[in-house]
PASEBA-1860 file (N, C-alpha, C; in nm, 3 decimals):
! residues 182
1> MTAAVDYR> 10.835/16.862/2.659/10.724/16.769/2.640/10.596/16.837/2.688 ~ 10.492/16.829/2.609/10.364/16.891/2.644/10.276/16.792/2.718 ~ 10.201/16.846/2.813/10.106/16.763/2.888/9.988/16.729/2.798 ~ 9.930/16.613/2.819/9.812/16.573/2.743/9.696/16.667/2.776 ~ 9.616/16.694/2.675/9.500/16.781/2.694/9.387/16.699/2.755 ~ 9.328/16.752/2.860/9.214/16.688/2.924/9.088/16.748/2.860 ~ 9.035/16.682/2.758/8.922/16.736/2.683/8.796/16.747/2.768 ~ 8.777/16.660/2.862/8.658/16.667/2.948/8.660/16.795/3.032
9> TAFLQAPI> 8.777/16.825/3.090/8.791/16.949/3.167/8.774/17.070/3.077 ~ 8.830/17.065/2.957/8.816/17.176/2.863/8.669/17.200/2.830 ~ 8.594/17.094/2.806/8.451/17.106/2.777/8.377/17.167/2.897 ~ 8.400/17.112/3.015/8.328/17.157/3.134/8.360/17.301/3.172 ~ 8.482/17.346/3.149/8.526/17.479/3.191/8.529/17.582/3.078 ~ 8.484/17.547/2.959/8.486/17.641/2.846/8.413/17.770/2.884 ~ 8.461/17.884/2.834/8.401/18.013/2.870/8.272/18.046/2.795 ~ 8.217/17.950/2.726/8.091/17.967/2.655/8.007/17.843/2.683
17> GLVLSRQR> 7.874/17.861/2.686/7.786/17.748/2.713/7.791/17.646/2.601 ~ 7.811/17.520/2.636/7.818/17.412/2.538/7.722/17.299/2.576 ~ 7.657/17.244/2.473/7.566/17.131/2.492/7.591/17.030/2.381 ~ 7.602/16.904/2.418/7.606/16.795/2.321/7.465/16.738/2.314 ~ 7.418/16.707/2.192/7.280/16.663/2.177/7.267/16.540/2.088 ~ 7.155/16.470/2.113/7.109/16.360/2.027/6.958/16.368/2.019 ~ 6.907/16.373/1.897/6.762/16.377/1.875/6.694/16.488/1.956 ~ 6.759/16.605/1.964/6.710/16.723/2.035/6.700/16.703/2.186
25> LMVDVNQE> 6.773/16.603/2.237/6.788/16.583/2.381/6.929/16.626/2.419 ~ 6.942/16.688/2.534/7.074/16.730/2.583/7.139/16.612/2.653 ~ 7.251/16.564/2.599/7.319/16.448/2.657/7.437/16.489/2.745 ~ 7.489/16.610/2.728/7.594/16.662/2.815/7.591/16.814/2.807 ~ 7.622/16.878/2.918/7.624/17.024/2.926/7.745/17.067/3.007 ~ 7.792/17.189/2.984/7.905/17.237/3.063/7.860/17.334/3.171 ~ 7.955/17.376/3.254/7.925/17.464/3.367/7.867/17.598/3.322 ~ 7.918/17.652/3.213/7.874/17.784/3.166/7.727/17.782/3.125
33> VLAMFGAQ> 7.683/17.678/3.057/7.543/17.673/3.015/7.452/17.650/3.136 ~ 7.499/17.574/3.233/7.421/17.556/3.356/7.401/17.690/3.427 ~ 7.508/17.768/3.437/7.499/17.900/3.502/7.408/17.993/3.422 ~ 7.420/17.992/3.290/7.342/18.079/3.204/7.192/18.054/3.220 ~ 7.154/17.928/3.227/7.012/17.893/3.235/6.965/17.874/3.380 ~ 7.057/17.892/3.476/7.020/17.876/3.617/6.972/17.736/3.648 ~ 7.046/17.637/3.596/7.001/17.499/3.605/7.101/17.411/3.679 ~ 7.050/17.301/3.728/7.132/17.192/3.779/7.146/17.091/3.665
41> PDQMVGHS> 7.252/17.009/3.666/7.269/16.913/3.556/7.146/16.826/3.530 ~ 7.078/16.781/3.635/6.962/16.692/3.615/6.841/16.763/3.555 ~ 6.844/16.897/3.549/6.736/16.971/3.484/6.758/16.983/3.334 ~ 6.880/16.952/3.289/6.911/16.964/3.147/6.949/16.830/3.085 ~ 7.044/16.760/3.144/7.093/16.634/3.087/6.978/16.533/3.081 ~ 6.958/16.479/2.962/6.851/16.383/2.941/6.718/16.446/2.904 ~ 6.712/16.579/2.906/6.588/16.650/2.875/6.594/16.709/2.733 ~ 6.478/16.736/2.680/6.465/16.800/2.550/6.506/16.946/2.561
49> FEVLYPSP> 6.558/17.001/2.452/6.587/17.144/2.446/6.460/17.227/2.470 ~ 6.345/17.166/2.457/6.219/17.238/2.473/6.212/17.312/2.607 ~ 6.278/17.260/2.712/6.274/17.327/2.843/6.342/17.464/2.839 ~ 6.420/17.492/2.735/6.492/17.619/2.723/6.421/17.720/2.635 ~ 6.304/17.684/2.583/6.230/17.772/2.493/6.111/17.834/2.565 ~ 6.075/17.957/2.525/5.959/18.023/2.587/5.828/17.948/2.564 ~ 5.817/17.873/2.453/5.693/17.801/2.425/5.724/17.676/2.342 ~ 5.635/17.575/2.351/5.653/17.455/2.269/5.652/17.487/2.119
57> EEFQRTGE> 5.572/17.587/2.079/5.565/17.623/1.937/5.699/17.676/1.887 ~ 5.766/17.757/1.969/5.896/17.810/1.929/5.999/17.699/1.918 ~ 5.994/17.604/2.009/6.082/17.487/2.002/6.059/17.412/1.871 ~ 5.934/17.388/1.838/5.898/17.314/1.716/5.944/17.389/1.591 ~ 5.909/17.518/1.583/5.943/17.595/1.462/6.094/17.611/1.447 ~ 6.166/17.629/1.557/6.311/17.641/1.548/6.371/17.511/1.498 ~ 6.322/17.399/1.545/6.371/17.270/1.497/6.350/17.253/1.348 ~ 6.235/17.295/1.300/6.207/17.287/1.156/6.300/17.380/1.079
65> RISTRLDA> 6.322/17.500/1.132/6.410/17.597/1.066/6.553/17.545/1.060 ~ 6.601/17.485/1.169/6.737/17.430/1.171/6.751/17.324/1.064 ~ 6.652/17.236/1.054/6.658/17.127/0.955/6.673/17.178/0.813 ~ 6.610/17.290/0.782/6.612/17.339/0.644/6.721/17.442/0.619 ~ 6.787/17.494/0.724/6.881/17.604/0.707/7.027/17.567/0.734 ~ 7.058/17.441/0.758/7.197/17.403/0.780/7.280/17.432/0.656 ~ 7.405/17.475/0.676/7.493/17.492/0.560/7.554/17.357/0.523 ~ 7.642/17.354/0.425/7.698/17.229/0.375/7.778/17.154/0.483
73> QGRYADER> 7.833/17.226/0.578/7.910/17.163/0.686/7.821/17.127/0.806 ~ 7.691/17.151/0.794/7.599/17.118/0.902/7.589/17.224/1.008 ~ 7.631/17.347/0.978/7.629/17.455/1.078/7.501/17.538/1.069 ~ 7.465/17.594/1.185/7.348/17.682/1.194/7.376/17.783/1.305 ~ 7.329/17.906/1.287/7.343/18.007/1.391/7.227/18.105/1.383 ~ 7.186/18.155/1.499/7.086/18.261/1.504/7.089/18.326/1.642 ~ 7.010/18.430/1.654/6.986/18.492/1.784/6.838/18.475/1.811 ~ 6.808/18.432/1.934/6.669/18.404/1.967/6.646/18.430/2.115
81> VMKRMNGE> 6.521/18.436/2.152/6.485/18.449/2.292/6.477/18.308/2.351 ~ 6.546/18.290/2.463/6.546/18.161/2.534/6.488/18.183/2.674 ~ 6.471/18.074/2.749/6.409/18.082/2.881/6.499/18.015/2.985 ~ 6.528/18.090/3.092/6.602/18.033/3.204/6.507/17.943/3.284 ~ 6.562/17.862/3.373/6.481/17.770/3.453/6.383/17.845/3.543 ~ 6.414/17.969/3.581/6.322/18.046/3.665/6.214/18.117/3.583 ~ 6.211/18.092/3.451/6.110/18.151/3.363/6.150/18.281/3.298 ~ 6.262/18.340/3.339/6.308/18.466/3.280/6.347/18.444/3.134
89> LFWCHVTG> 6.301/18.534/3.048/6.335/18.529/2.906/6.456/18.618/2.880 ~ 6.542/18.575/2.787/6.661/18.654/2.754/6.705/18.625/2.611 ~ 6.775/18.722/2.552/6.830/18.705/2.417/6.954/18.618/2.426 ~ 6.967/18.527/2.330/7.078/18.432/2.329/7.125/18.411/2.185 ~ 7.258/18.410/2.167/7.314/18.374/2.037/7.344/18.224/2.042 ~ 7.290/18.151/1.946/7.306/18.005/1.943/7.376/17.968/1.813 ~ 7.481/17.888/1.827/7.553/17.837/1.712/7.563/17.687/1.730 ~ 7.540/17.613/1.624/7.548/17.468/1.637/7.600/17.402/1.512
97> RALDPAAP> 7.632/17.277/1.532/7.677/17.197/1.419/7.620/17.056/1.434 ~ 7.547/17.015/1.331/7.500/16.877/1.323/7.619/16.793/1.279 ~ 7.646/16.685/1.349/7.761/16.602/1.312/7.738/16.531/1.180 ~ 7.612/16.515/1.142/7.576/16.460/1.012/7.474/16.555/0.949 ~ 7.518/16.640/0.853/7.424/16.736/0.793/7.299/16.672/0.733 ~ 7.307/16.546/0.694/7.191/16.479/0.636/7.088/16.442/0.744 ~ 7.129/16.441/0.870/7.039/16.411/0.983/7.059/16.520/1.087 ~ 6.999/16.637/1.065/7.028/16.756/1.147/7.012/16.739/1.297
105> HASGIWSF> 6.920/16.655/1.341/6.896/16.643/1.485/6.953/16.515/1.545 ~ 7.020/16.433/1.464/7.072/16.306/1.514/7.173/16.329/1.627 ~ 7.272/16.412/1.603/7.368/16.447/1.708/7.436/16.577/1.668 ~ 7.470/16.655/1.770/7.532/16.783/1.741/7.596/16.845/1.864 ~ 7.665/16.954/1.840/7.722/17.033/1.947/7.674/17.176/1.928 ~ 7.629/17.237/2.039/7.568/17.369/2.036/7.634/17.460/2.136 ~ 7.657/17.585/2.095/7.710/17.685/2.188/7.604/17.791/2.212 ~ 7.602/17.843/2.334/7.504/17.943/2.376/7.578/18.060/2.436
113> EDLSARRV> 7.545/18.180/2.390/7.603/18.302/2.445/7.490/18.392/2.493 ~ 7.491/18.425/2.621/7.391/18.511/2.682/7.414/18.654/2.636 ~ 7.315/18.713/2.569/7.326/18.851/2.519/7.257/18.951/2.609 ~ 7.205/18.907/2.722/7.122/18.995/2.806/7.197/19.113/2.863 ~ 7.329/19.109/2.873/7.404/19.224/2.924/7.396/19.342/2.828 ~ 7.379/19.313/2.699/7.371/19.423/2.601/7.237/19.430/2.528 ~ 7.149/19.333/2.550/7.018/19.334/2.486/6.914/19.285/2.586 ~ 6.834/19.378/2.635/6.738/19.347/2.740/6.597/19.342/2.682
121> LKVDLTPR> 6.522/19.241/2.722/6.380/19.233/2.685/6.301/19.319/2.781 ~ 6.243/19.428/2.730/6.169/19.519/2.818/6.018/19.507/2.804 ~ 5.971/19.439/2.702/5.827/19.422/2.682/5.798/19.274/2.660 ~ 5.675/19.237/2.690/5.633/19.100/2.664/5.602/19.086/2.515 ~ 5.659/18.985/2.454/5.636/18.959/2.313/5.574/18.821/2.297 ~ 5.490/18.807/2.195/5.433/18.677/2.163/5.543/18.593/2.097 ~ 5.522/18.462/2.090/5.622/18.378/2.022/5.653/18.425/1.880 ~ 5.552/18.459/1.802/5.575/18.503/1.665/5.648/18.637/1.663
129> EREIAALL> 5.612/18.727/1.755/5.682/18.856/1.761/5.830/18.835/1.794 ~ 5.861/18.740/1.881/6.002/18.711/1.913/6.076/18.661/1.791 ~ 6.013/18.573/1.714/6.077/18.521/1.593/6.102/18.633/1.492 ~ 6.001/18.716/1.471/6.014/18.824/1.373/6.116/18.926/1.422 ~ 6.117/18.957/1.550/6.216/19.050/1.606/6.358/18.999/1.581 ~ 6.380/18.871/1.604/6.513/18.812/1.583/6.556/18.823/1.437 ~ 6.463/18.802/1.345/6.496/18.808/1.203/6.513/18.952/1.155 ~ 6.439/19.045/1.214/6.460/19.187/1.183/6.600/19.230/1.224
137> VEGLTSKG> 6.643/19.184/1.340/6.777/19.216/1.388/6.884/19.160/1.293 ~ 6.855/19.046/1.230/6.948/18.988/1.132/6.951/19.069/1.003 ~ 6.856/19.163/0.987/6.855/19.247/0.868/6.766/19.196/0.756 ~ 6.683/19.097/0.783/6.596/19.044/0.679/6.480/19.138/0.650 ~ 6.436/19.138/0.526/6.319/19.216/0.484/6.193/19.136/0.516 ~ 6.077/19.199/0.497/5.951/19.128/0.518/5.943/19.005/0.428 ~ 5.987/19.020/0.305/5.984/18.908/0.212/6.076/18.796/0.260 ~ 6.197/18.831/0.306/6.292/18.733/0.355/6.243/18.664/0.482
145> IGKRLTVS> 6.182/18.741/0.572/6.127/18.684/0.695/6.011/18.593/0.661 ~ 5.925/18.638/0.569/5.812/18.556/0.527/5.857/18.422/0.472 ~ 5.960/18.423/0.388/6.013/18.298/0.333/6.066/18.209/0.444 ~ 6.143/18.267/0.535/6.205/18.190/0.642/6.100/18.128/0.733 ~ 5.992/18.202/0.762/5.889/18.153/0.854/5.769/18.091/0.783 ~ 5.775/18.089/0.651/5.664/18.039/0.567/5.532/18.108/0.599 ~ 5.538/18.241/0.601/5.419/18.324/0.614/5.428/18.433/0.507 ~ 5.319/18.504/0.484/5.321/18.608/0.381/5.396/18.731/0.432
153> PRTVDVYR> 5.456/18.807/0.340/5.520/18.934/0.380/5.422/19.028/0.450 ~ 5.296/19.023/0.411/5.194/19.107/0.474/5.177/19.070/0.622 ~ 5.179/18.940/0.651/5.171/18.895/0.790/5.290/18.949/0.869 ~ 5.408/18.945/0.809/5.528/18.999/0.874/5.508/19.147/0.902 ~ 5.453/19.220/0.805/5.429/19.364/0.824/5.335/19.391/0.940 ~ 5.233/19.308/0.957/5.139/19.324/1.068/5.213/19.307/1.201 ~ 5.296/19.204/1.210/5.370/19.181/1.334/5.474/19.290/1.357 ~ 5.538/19.337/1.252/5.635/19.445/1.268/5.566/19.570/1.321
161> ARLMRKLG> 5.446/19.600/1.272/5.369/19.715/1.321/5.337/19.698/1.470 ~ 5.302/19.577/1.510/5.276/19.552/1.653/5.402/19.575/1.736 ~ 5.514/19.526/1.685/5.641/19.546/1.755/5.674/19.694/1.767 ~ 5.650/19.769/1.660/5.679/19.912/1.661/5.594/19.983/1.766 ~ 5.467/19.945/1.776/5.379/20.005/1.878/5.428/19.969/2.018 ~ 5.457/19.843/2.040/5.499/19.798/2.173/5.629/19.866/2.219 ~ 5.719/19.888/2.124/5.849/19.944/2.160/5.857/20.094/2.136 ~ 5.750/20.154/2.085/5.749/20.298/2.062/5.845/20.342/1.954
169> AATTTELV> 5.853/20.266/1.846/5.944/20.297/1.735/5.864/20.352/1.618 ~ 5.918/20.456/1.555/5.850/20.518/1.441/5.891/20.455/1.308 ~ 6.011/20.395/1.304/6.061/20.336/1.180/6.118/20.197/1.210 ~ 6.137/20.120/1.104/6.198/19.988/1.122/6.340/20.002/1.176 ~ 6.413/20.100/1.130/6.550/20.122/1.179/6.549/20.149/1.329 ~ 6.455/20.233/1.374/6.444/20.262/1.516/6.402/20.136/1.593 ~ 6.314/20.057/1.535/6.271/19.932/1.598/6.391/19.839/1.617 ~ 6.469/19.821/1.514/6.587/19.733/1.523/6.682/19.787/1.629
177> HKLLVG> 6.702/19.917/1.632/6.791/19.977/1.732/6.738/19.946/1.873 ~ 6.609/19.962/1.894/6.552/19.935/2.025/6.560/19.786/2.062 ~ 6.546/19.701/1.963/6.561/19.558/1.989/6.705/19.523/2.025 ~ 6.799/19.593/1.964/6.940/19.564/1.991/6.989/19.617/2.125 ~ 6.943/19.735/2.163/6.995/19.797/2.286/6.897/19.786/2.403 ~ 6.779/19.739/2.379/6.684/19.721/2.488/6.607/19.843/2.526
END
């Protein structure tokens, strides 16, 4: 006879950061996500995801992107720069699922994986540079990034040139490599 599964304990002790959400508010979090963001439960539970973003603009634009990019099952994933409670910025892989794809922010479950052990932020980037860097790492072209962010490919090229200067990269391939390995 098998013992009953204690789902609450499984959620709290999962080896990856988990957050349950409603209307972009965190309604429950597990131990791993608290450790990752250096937070106490009362700093996250009941608060907007905005506290985990480097800027209010990035929070807003990511929310808009999630709404338009969900797949048929309501899933979304990306890599982005997030902010710990002490203000430290770090790369994070975020995967989520809206429980109702027709209402992307109504309720969902989100997982967070800290990528800082293998991807270190060594330079200060603007919010737009962070977004473009994340999409370059995904392998998108200027045209693809422009469509995703609703800006012109030329604007993307300007930001990519800034990123190349900041990171000392001569080519886009070298830039992506430096973004990946820090």
